[in-house]
Every structure is written in C-alpha cells, then in structure tokens.
C-alpha positions, 0 to 999 in steps of 0.5 A: 375812056383815057388814051391807051385804054381799050373797051376789052381790057375795061374790065381789067382796069383799076378804075373800073373795078372800083367803079364797079365795086362801089356802084354795086355796092351802092346800088345794092344798098340803095336797092335795100334801102328803097325795099325796107322803105317801101316795105315800111311805108305798106306797113305803115299805111295798112296800120294806119287804114287798120287804125281807121277801120278799127276805129270805124267798127268801135264808132259803129258798135257804140252808135248802135249799142243802144238800138241793139238794146232795144232791139231797133233794127230799124234803127240798127240799119240806117246806122248801117246804111249812112255810114255805109255811105262812105265812099271807103267803106265796101261793107258792114256786117253784123253777125250773130252767134251761129253767124246769120247775118243780121243786119248788113250794108247789102240787104241781100245778105240779112238774114243769111248764115255763113259758115262759121269755118269760113271768112271772118268768123274763122278768126275766132271759130279756128280753135274749140271752143271759140276764142273770145279775145283778140288782139287787132292784128288777128281780127284784120283779114286782108280780101280782094274784092270782084274788081280786083282792089284789095279790100281790108276787113276788121272783126270786132266781137260783140260782148255780152255786157251786163245790160243785155242780160236784164228783161229790158233787152232781149234776154242773152243769158249771162254766162254767154260771152260773144253775142256775135261780130260786127264786121267792117270791110274798107277799100284798099285801092286808094291805100294801095294807089298811095303806096304805089306812087309812094314806091315810085318815088322811093325808086325814082329817086334811089335811081336818081342818087344811084346814078348821080352817085355813081357819076361823081364817083366815075368821075372822081374816079376817072380825075382822081385815080384813073387819070393820074394812074395813066400819067404815072404808067405813061411816065413809068413806062417812059422811065423803062424805055430810058426817056428820063427828059420828061417826069410825071406831071401830076401836082396832087397832094395826096397818096398818088401825088407822092408817088407821082414824086416818088417816080419822079425820085426814082427817075433822077436816080435812075437816071443819074445811076444810069449815067454813073453806070455808062460812065463807069462802062465807058471808063471799064471799055476805056480801060479794057480798050487803052491800058498798056497791056495785052488782054484776050478773052479766049473759049476753050478751043483758045479761039480770040473771042475777044481783044484790046486795042494793044493786042491789035495793034501788036498782033493784028490778029484776024476775026476767029484767030488762035491765040497761039497763032496771033501771039507766035505765029504757031499752028497749034497750041503751047505746051505750057498753056495757061488758058488750059490750065485755067479751063481744066482747074477754074483758077487763076495762073501767073507766069513769065515767059519768053517769046519773039516779035513779028519783027524777030526782037526778043521779047518778055511778058508776064502773064495771068489767067482768069476764068469767066463763069456764067450765071451757073458758075460753069466756066464759058471763057478764059481771059488772059493778060500780058505786060510786055516786060522786055524794056523792064528786064533790060532795065533789070540787067542794066541794074544789076550792072549798076549794082556792081559798079555801084558796090565796087565804088563804095568798097574803093572809097577811099574814105570810110562809108555807114549806112545808118538806121535813120532812128537808131544808129544801127551800121546796116552797112559800110564799105571797105575802107573801115578796116582801113581806117577803124581796123574792123572787118565789115562782119565785125561792126555792121549791126552795132551802133554808130556810138560806139565809134565816140568817147562815151561822154560824148555819145548822147550829144553826137547822137542827137547831132548826127540826127539834126546836122549833116555835118561834124567837124574834128571829131573824137573818135575810137579805132579798134586799138583803143588809139583816138581819131579826129575824123570830119563827119558829112551826113545825108539821108536817103532811102535804103531797102524801102527804110529811111537810112543816113549815109555817113562818111568819115574823114581822118583828120588826125594827122592833119590836125597834127600838121596844124598844130604844129603849124600853129605851134611854130606860128606862135614861136614866130610871134613870140620872136616878133614880140621878143623885143616888146616883150623884153620892154615889159619884163625890163620895166619891173625889173628896173623897178626892183633893181633900183629898189635893191641897189637902194637898201644894199647902199643903205647897207653898206653904209650902215645907215638906218632905212625909215620903216615907211621907205622899207615897207615901200620899196619891198612892195614896190619889189614885190607887185613887180616881181608879181607882175615879171611872173605873170608876163613870164606865165603869160608867154609859156602860156601862149606858147604851150602846146594843147589840145583843140577845145571849144568851150564857151569864153568871154571874147572881152576877157580873151581880147584884154589877155591879148593887149596885155602883151602889148600895151607897153610897148604900144604906149613907147611908140606912142599908139593909142588904144581906143576901147569901146566895148560892150559890157555883158556880151553873150558866150562864144564857143572857142578855144582861148588860147587860140583865139587869143593867137588870133587877137595877137596877130591881128594886134601886130599887124596893126602895129606893123601897119601903123609903124611902117606908115609913120616911115612913108616920105611925106607922112603928115603925122597925125593921130595913130590909133589902134580901135577895140570894139565888142558888140552883139549885133542880132543873133552874133557877137562882133570884135573889129580891131581896126588900125590907122596904119597905111591900109590894104591895097585893093590888088592883093584885098583878096589874099592876105589870108592865103598862106605864106603870103605876106607883105613884109619884107624878107624876114619880118614876116612868115605869111601864116599869121592871117592865114592860121587866125582864118583857119582858127576862126572857121573852126569855131564857126564864125566868120572873118572879114577884112574891110581897108581904105588905102592910106587910111584904115584897115579893120579886121572883123570876127563875127562869132554866132550865139548859140545860147545866153549861157554865161 
C-alpha cells in the first residue's frame, strides 16, 4: 500500500479496481481454460480406452471365431480366460440372442440368463425389433464396480455370417442377423487416476499462472500506475495548496508521463497566473489606496464599509462612521444624495458639489457613484469617487481673468494680428487693429482667406511661403479700398482651440518705405552731386571730340576747301560715336537718378559692377587710380534690385576714390600704387563681391560705426553720412550681408555676400 492510501478506501482505488478486474478476468479465463482442458483430457482418455477396448473386443471376436464355428467351448473358454488375465480387463462375456451367458471369465455366470432390457443388452433391445447395427459410442457404457472405481463396457454384436449357416457348423437360419453379443468390461481405475493427476497438474498450472500473472500485473500497476498516480495526486494537491516550488517528479514515456508534464505545465501557468493575479491585486489595492482622489464604499444605510488612504488622511473617519458625517459633519444624509439615487435606480450618477473642509476653507468636488452588485445582480453597496477640484476651480477663475487680459492685449496690439488655419490659411480670428490698417471690421474677414490681401499674381507664392517660413518683408497688400500697402509679416505656429494654427502679425511699413525712398533718392542726388565734376569730365571728352570735328569741317567750309571723303567719313564717325557715348552717360545718369519701385529680380553682379564703373572710368584714370578686375565668369544669379545695387557699388567706389585721394595728401606720403581691386567669386552657397582700395584705411575706433546713419569721417560739406547706411539697408533687403575689413594706413575691403537660391540664369 502506498503512502496516503487507507485499507478502508482500498476498494475505491483505481489500481485496486484495475487489478481486481484483470485478476477476476484472468481467473475466469484460467478456470474456463482448466475446465475445458480437463474435460478434453477426460474425453480423450475415455476415447482412448474405448478404442482400446473395442480393439480388444474385435481381437477376442476374431480369435474365437474359429472355435465358435466348431462349437469348441473349451477353446473359447481358454481364449476368454487367457485374455482376462490382463490387469485392466475386468470381465468378458458372450451372450446368445436370448440373453444367456454362454461364455464368461467368471465361471459362475455361465449359462445364466440376463434381462435383455437391462445392462448391456438394453443398448440393442431398447427398440423393438432390436437394433442390429450401432456406432461405437452407442455400444459403450460406463458402470461402477463393487470396489468403487469406474468400469467401461463395450458390447459388440456377433453377426450371422455365411459360414455359420452351413451344415458343418451349428446351424443358424440365414435370416438371423445377430447371433449374440460379446461384452468386454475393462477397468478405468488407472485411467481415472491418470485423469485426476492431469487435472491436478492443469489446476496447479492455472493457479501458478494466475498468481504469477496477477503478481506481475499488480507490480506493474503499483510501479507504473498506482505510484505515478499517487505522485500526480500529491502534486495536484500541492498545486491546490499553492505550493508551486516542487513539481510532479514523474519521468515516464507514456500517457502518465505526458499527464505529469501537463500538470507541471499547468503548475507553471497557474504560478504565473497567480503571480500576475497577485501583482494585479496589489496594483489595484495600491491604486485604491494611493489614487489621488477620495473613494468610499457604502451600504444602504450610508455606513462606510471601506475607503482609501486619501479619504482616511483627509477626513479621519471612525469605524462605522456615516458618509455624510465624515464628509460634512452632518447628522443626517444630504438632501440630494447621489448614493441614494444609485441604490434606487441602479445607475451611475455624476455631479459637482461645493463644501467646506474641516479647517473651514471652501472646497469643490466632482463625484461619481456606481452600484456594486452580487452574483444575482442585486445591489449590495455603492462606490463613490470624489475628486477635489478646488485648485482647478481657482485656476479656472485665474484663467478667465487671464483670457480677458489676453483678449484685451490681443485687441489693443497696434499691429494687425491674424489667427489662421495652418492648412487652409482661413482667418479664424483677428484683433481690432486690422480695421485701423486694412479698413475691415472683424466680422467681414473672419472665415475668409488671408491670401485675399495679396495681389492675385502673388497669392500662390506667398501661400507656400507663409506655411514654410517665419518672416516675409516688404510684402504688398491691398486694403478695403484697393490701396496698396507694404507690410512686414511675422509668422508663428501654435495650438489654438485644439487645432494647429498660424499666428500672423503684419506691420505697415508703407510710410517708412516712402521715407526710405526719399532718403535713398536724396542720397542718389548727393552722390550725383559728388560725381558732378567727374560726370562733367566724362561729358567733356566726347564733346571735345565733336567740337574738334565740327570746327575742322567749318574751317574747310569757310575756306571752301574740299574735304576728302575718307577724312569726312572718319570725322563723322568720330562725332557720331561720341554723341552716342554722351547720350549713354546722360541716360545712365537719368536712370540712376530716377525714383523707382523696389523690385527684387535675378541679376548678374558682374554686369551691375561694370555699369557702376562706367561713370568712374575716366575720372579714376585722370586721378591715376588703377582698377584691377578679378571677376569670375558665369556666376549664379542673385536676387536684388539692380538700380539700388548699382547705388551700393557707386557709394563704395566713391569712398574708395576719396580714401585714396585723402591718403595722397597726407604729410610724408611716400607714394606708391593707387589701386582699386574689384573681385567676384562663388564661395559655397554664396556669391562674394569684394571692392578693395589702397586708401588710408578705417581707424579701429570707428570701424563699428561706419554703417550708422549720418556718420562720416569726411570734412563738413563733403559727405552726408548716409551712403554706407543706405547701402547697408539695401543689402539687407536683398537678404545679403556686407562687412568692412580694414588695416589702417594700408587698405580697406568691403565684402558683400549674396545667398544663391538656385542656379537659374
């Protein structure tokens, strides 16, 4: 019996049931086998004895046949006596047809008559007329001797043969079929003893086979079924007790082994599930305890069944305390109790409530109640969760004040401010300054497109630029009357009312641009004034050529001298070309002095430099100033206003000329090369223009002020101080940069860098 199995419960055990079932089945099978085997052996033994007795009967009949023909009783008696000496033969009788014993191994029986309806005679005489032919089984009988052992009698009929009906024999009529019978009785004592011995052997073998087989089956079940099942049961009970450390130690390559492995897998999965469940339970418990809100569970009488740590710390309820007493110090439930409504209708309820803390400060809550149901669906309790929103309420009040303040600031910003949808550029909102600048009321433009302020030809360009960049300068807009405005635009993206928007601010720079235009124009006029002597010299040279040609021709006419055709052609060509030159100089001056709208286009800086230099070529040559060109061909185009850019280069060239002249008049000037170098090149993503001179340079003390308005180092009356300042503004409008590099007493270089946005020419 394995550990944990009681005798009283043995008949309930699977192993016992299996062993008993197999044992009983085996016992019945072995018993049936033994029974039929013993029966078969008995039948075989009897058949063998019957066959032997029948053979003996035939032997006796054949041996006595001759003596019977001679009717020699002595011979027959000797034959019968000799055969009866064999141990197994009990008796031999020869009956005549009337049942009289004619010969017998027992002399006392001779000539006695037996009842033909009894004993051996009954076999044939049970029918009338008697049977003349029987099978061997019908001629065999079993009887018991006086000593108690069994006897086997075989009776054989003696037929009337042809030789028995002749005169030489005792005559029997031919119509007689059976003359008598030969009855041989043999002992079955030895045969029965052999059968009993064989029966004992079979029973003993069956018992041994049963016991051995039952023992093997029991051992098999004990080893491979009962013990593994006990381990499985113990392992399963350990799992039920929550003991997951030790699994089922069962290593078998059969179904029980697979069951053990499955139980181990189940143990691991249950352990993992329990660990997860415990973790979830702890998490839920922690959430319940540590969640930053008030949670209570109440019964129908509003008694606090459970509450979390937040509630305990805030209200310090006593055991069995009521909800209304813990929350508000009341003696009865609140007039509009959400818990009561939850018990009544079984639904969750929401709301907001104002109360007073224990310290007397006002507080605001939002609450939600939910029913807690049992398995049958009945409401057994209600959960109430409250969140203190006092700070939120205070923030809402501050936010409301802040929004009013923001709205006031938004509406009083002096510049127009637009709130645009980031994708469609729809105007979602705007401030009051829009009306002052554009002439529209807020309701007129809200819901419209911001692009309607732009010229129709420029809308597509600025639609992309507004979405991609943060600034746009000197943009042309139209107000409500169609008047053109120039504005600078500043763009910022942010979230507004849950959507991505663009905050666009515009600044009206129309008047400033007009003032700048006037200032630039004044600077141009001042520059033309400074260049007057140079321009006069430039015009004087072609006029002198024309004067010389016309004077020569006039003299010839007065003297009535003929003019050679070649000379006349040469003089006229010279006069014509110089007229063109003078016209070009005048047109250039007129173009330079003309007031024009600002328009940034793609220009080639080398051509602008050459145009600016044309005005100075002769006067620089007269002053002995050499100009060195180091320009790179095929430069990328840059964005600029060509007229204004030419003004920048003219201003720089004027300053270079003046710096060289001022250096030559300095005391102790040793002389040297007086040169202006004009250099252009592409450097990375920029086009660089450098104009360098060998003048007196810029002192370090004033190097940072040279681009300031009205700052000049020239003598009074020789400079306005606007040239470099205006040049700086013009360069900034192009998105370029300008810097001055100088070494006092040696040289000065003004370097302008233009960004290259594309390679288009």
